[in-house]
C-alpha positions as CSV (number, residue, x, y, z in Angstrom):
1,X,96.1,232.5,137.2
2,X,94.9,234.6,134.2
3,X,98.3,236.0,133.6
4,X,100.0,232.7,133.4
5,X,101.3,231.5,130.0
6,X,98.6,229.6,128.1
7,X,100.5,229.3,124.8
8,X,104.1,229.5,123.9
9,X,105.4,229.0,120.4
10,X,108.8,230.0,118.9
11,X,109.4,232.8,121.4
12,X,105.8,234.1,121.4
13,X,103.6,233.8,124.5
14,X,100.0,234.5,125.2
15,X,98.6,234.5,128.7
16,X,95.2,232.9,129.4
17,X,93.7,236.4,129.5
18,X,95.3,237.4,126.2
19,X,94.2,234.1,124.5
20,X,90.7,234.4,125.7
21,X,90.4,238.1,124.7
22,X,91.7,237.4,121.2
23,X,89.5,234.3,120.7
24,X,86.5,236.3,121.9
25,X,87.2,239.2,119.6
26,X,87.4,236.9,116.6
27,X,84.4,234.9,117.7
28,X,82.3,238.1,117.8
29,X,83.5,238.9,114.3
30,X,82.6,235.4,113.0
31,X,79.1,235.8,114.5
32,X,78.8,239.2,112.8
33,X,79.4,237.3,109.5
34,X,76.3,235.3,110.3
35,X,77.9,231.9,111.2
36,X,75.5,229.5,112.9
37,X,76.0,226.1,114.6
38,X,77.1,223.3,112.3
39,X,78.6,225.7,109.7
40,X,82.2,225.1,109.0
41,X,85.1,227.5,109.3
42,X,88.2,226.3,107.5
43,X,91.5,226.9,109.3
44,X,94.5,227.0,107.0
45,X,97.4,228.2,109.0
46,X,100.9,227.2,109.9
47,X,101.4,225.8,113.4
48,X,101.4,228.5,116.0
49,X,99.3,230.9,118.1
50,X,97.1,231.8,115.2
51,X,95.9,228.2,114.7
52,X,94.8,227.9,118.4
53,X,93.2,231.3,118.4
54,X,91.3,230.4,115.2
55,X,90.1,227.1,116.6
56,X,88.9,228.6,119.9
57,X,87.2,231.5,118.2
58,X,85.4,229.2,115.9
59,X,84.1,227.1,118.7
60,X,83.2,230.2,120.8
61,X,81.3,231.6,117.8
62,X,79.2,228.4,117.8
63,X,80.5,227.1,114.4
64,X,82.7,224.0,113.7
65,X,86.2,224.0,112.3
66,X,87.7,222.2,109.3
67,X,91.5,221.9,109.6
68,X,93.2,222.5,106.2
69,X,96.8,221.6,106.0
70,X,98.6,224.0,103.7
71,X,100.9,221.2,102.7
72,X,98.0,219.2,101.1
73,X,97.9,219.1,97.3
74,X,95.7,221.9,95.9
75,X,93.2,219.4,94.4
76,X,92.6,217.8,97.8
77,X,92.1,221.2,99.5
78,X,89.7,222.3,96.6
79,X,87.7,219.1,97.0
80,X,87.5,219.5,100.8
81,X,86.4,223.1,100.6
82,X,83.7,222.5,98.0
83,X,82.5,219.3,99.7
84,X,82.3,220.9,103.1
85,X,80.7,224.1,101.8
86,X,83.0,226.1,104.0
87,X,81.8,229.7,104.3
88,X,84.8,231.3,106.1
89,X,88.5,230.5,105.9
90,X,90.9,231.7,108.6
91,X,94.4,231.8,107.2
92,X,97.6,233.8,107.1
93,X,98.8,236.2,104.3
94,X,101.9,234.1,103.3
95,X,99.6,231.2,102.5
96,X,97.2,233.0,100.2
97,X,99.3,232.1,97.1
98,X,99.8,228.5,98.2
99,X,96.1,227.7,98.8
100,X,93.5,227.1,96.0
101,X,90.9,229.7,97.0
102,X,90.7,231.1,93.5
103,X,90.0,227.6,92.2
104,X,87.1,227.1,94.6
105,X,85.6,230.4,93.6
106,X,85.9,229.5,89.9
107,X,83.9,226.3,90.6
108,X,81.0,228.3,91.9
109,X,81.3,227.9,95.6
110,X,78.0,229.2,97.0
111,X,78.0,231.2,99.2
112,X,81.5,232.5,98.3
113,X,84.2,231.9,100.8
114,X,85.1,234.8,103.1
115,X,88.8,234.9,103.7
116,X,90.2,236.4,106.9
117,X,94.0,236.6,107.4
118,X,94.8,236.3,111.1
119,X,98.0,238.2,110.6
120,X,96.9,240.9,108.1
121,X,93.3,241.5,109.0
122,X,93.4,241.6,112.8
123,X,92.6,245.3,112.7
124,X,89.0,244.3,111.7
125,X,88.4,242.6,115.0
126,X,90.6,244.6,117.3
127,X,87.6,246.7,118.5
128,X,85.2,243.8,118.9
129,X,84.1,242.9,122.4
130,X,86.4,240.8,124.4
131,X,83.6,239.3,126.6
132,X,82.7,235.6,126.2
133,X,80.0,235.2,123.6
134,X,76.7,233.7,124.7
135,X,77.0,229.9,123.9
136,X,74.9,228.7,120.9
137,X,75.9,225.1,120.7
138,X,74.6,222.0,122.3
139,X,76.2,218.6,122.6
140,X,74.7,217.5,119.3
141,X,76.2,220.4,117.2
142,X,79.4,219.8,115.2
143,X,82.7,220.7,116.8
144,X,84.9,219.8,113.8
145,X,85.2,217.8,110.6
146,X,88.3,215.9,109.6
147,X,88.8,214.5,106.1
148,X,90.2,211.0,105.8
149,X,91.8,209.5,102.7
150,X,88.6,207.5,102.1
151,X,88.5,203.9,100.9
152,X,87.7,205.0,97.4
153,X,90.7,207.4,97.3
154,X,88.3,210.3,97.6
155,X,88.5,212.2,100.9
156,X,85.5,211.7,103.2
157,X,84.5,214.1,105.9
158,X,84.2,212.6,109.4
159,X,82.1,214.8,111.7
160,X,82.7,215.0,115.4
161,X,80.0,216.5,117.6
162,X,80.7,218.2,120.9
163,X,79.4,215.2,122.8
164,X,81.9,213.0,121.1
165,X,84.7,215.5,121.7
166,X,83.9,215.5,125.4
167,X,83.9,211.7,125.4
168,X,87.2,211.6,123.6
169,X,89.0,214.0,125.9
170,X,87.6,212.2,129.0
171,X,88.9,208.9,127.6
172,X,92.3,210.4,126.8
173,X,92.5,211.9,130.3
174,X,91.7,208.5,131.9
175,X,94.3,206.8,129.7
């Protein structure tokens, strides 16, 4: 049922076809930026359709995602971005002034972070192909990284590979 609702949030709905097309367009753009398996894409968005599109596109591009909660203190976000060596951030224009991207740049992030606003910059991907990208990942590649509080008080990145993600979802389905 490709025209059935896949996502609904605050009065907005995307069908499975629309969601897949948008995720594929963004995935092709991310690949064009040179992203490879195990590279991290930060996702700093409010809850909503953009967040899901960003996660799916990142995985389809073959990269892994790093969730960045805009409500976190700027120091924590700066540490996470620098520690993870995130090359691309998917965000939304209203969050640009809330997030510490300029601080990360000042501290010499190399390579510099590429910002893409899912709401403002969509015209850059609108003409990208909507076909599914050729898969690049294996079960051993990263799917995402989550930062914990860490026993020392410093955040620590916990890496989850695709194999582990499959195991987790299977266990949750069984439960």
